[in-house]
C-alpha positions, 0 to 999 in steps of 0.5 A: 570107236563108240559108234563100232561099239554101239553096233556090236551091242545092238547086233548082239542084243538082237541075235541074242533075243533071237536065239532066246526066242528060238529057245523058249518057243522051241522054234529052234529045235525041230524033231528029226529022224532017229529021236534027235533034233536038227536045230537052227539056233546056230543060224543068229551065232554064225551071223553074228560072228560074221558080222562082229567077230568071234566074241560076238559070235561066242557070246550068242553061242553061249546062249545057244548052248544054255538053251540047248540045256534048258530044252533038253531038261525041260522039254525034250523032243526025243530019247537022245535029248536027255544026254544034252543035260550035260553041259559037256554036250550041250554048252562047250561045243557051241562056245566054239561056233562063233570063232570058228565061224568067224575064221573061215568068214575071215579067211574068205570074205574076199568072195562073199557068197562062198565066205558065208556058205563056208562059215554056214557050212563050216560052223555047222558042221564043226558043231556036229563033230564037236557034239558028236565026239563028245557023245562018242568020249562019253560013251552014249553012242558007239563010235561006228554009229557016228558017221551015219548021224553025221549024214542024217542030221549034220549035213541037213543042219549045215545046208539050212544054215548056209542057205539062212546066213547067205539070205540074212547077211546078204539082206543085212549088208544090203540095208547097211549099203542103202541097197546100193550093190558093191560089184566086189561083193558078189 
C-alpha cells in the first residue's frame, strides 16, 4: 500500500514538473491558425490519469489550467489568448481532463492500444468542447463559428494527444515490465 502511494506521488510530481516546464517555457502552447494556440499540455494530464487514476489526472489538469491562465495573461501567443485570463475558460474545463481520460481508458483497458488512443482523443475532444462551449456561453465567438474551430484546432490536438499518449504510456509500461511484452497488452 505504501509503495502504491509513493508511486502515485512520484508520478504526480514528475508529470506536474513536465506540465510546469511546458507552461513556463511556452513549449506547451503552439501558435496556430485563427489566432488561437494548439496545446500539448494535456498530454501529461492524460498520462497521469491513465497510469494513476482520476485524482492524479485532476491535479495535473489543475496545473494545466493555471498555466493556461498565466500564459494568457503574461505572454499571449495570439489575440484569442486574452479570453483565457478568465478562469472559467482556462482552469475549469481542464479539471475534467483527468477524470474523463481515466473513465475512457478504464472502460477500454482490456484493449491496451485502442484504449490509449481513445483516452488521448476523448480527452482532447472533451477539452475542446468544454473550452469552446464556455467561449460560446461567454459570448466571445458566435456559436455558428465553433464547429470550424473544432476542426481547425480540436482535431490536430486530439491526434497529437493520441499519438503521444500511446508512445509514452507504452514505453513506460514496457520499462515497468522490464521490457517484456505481454500478449494481452497488445
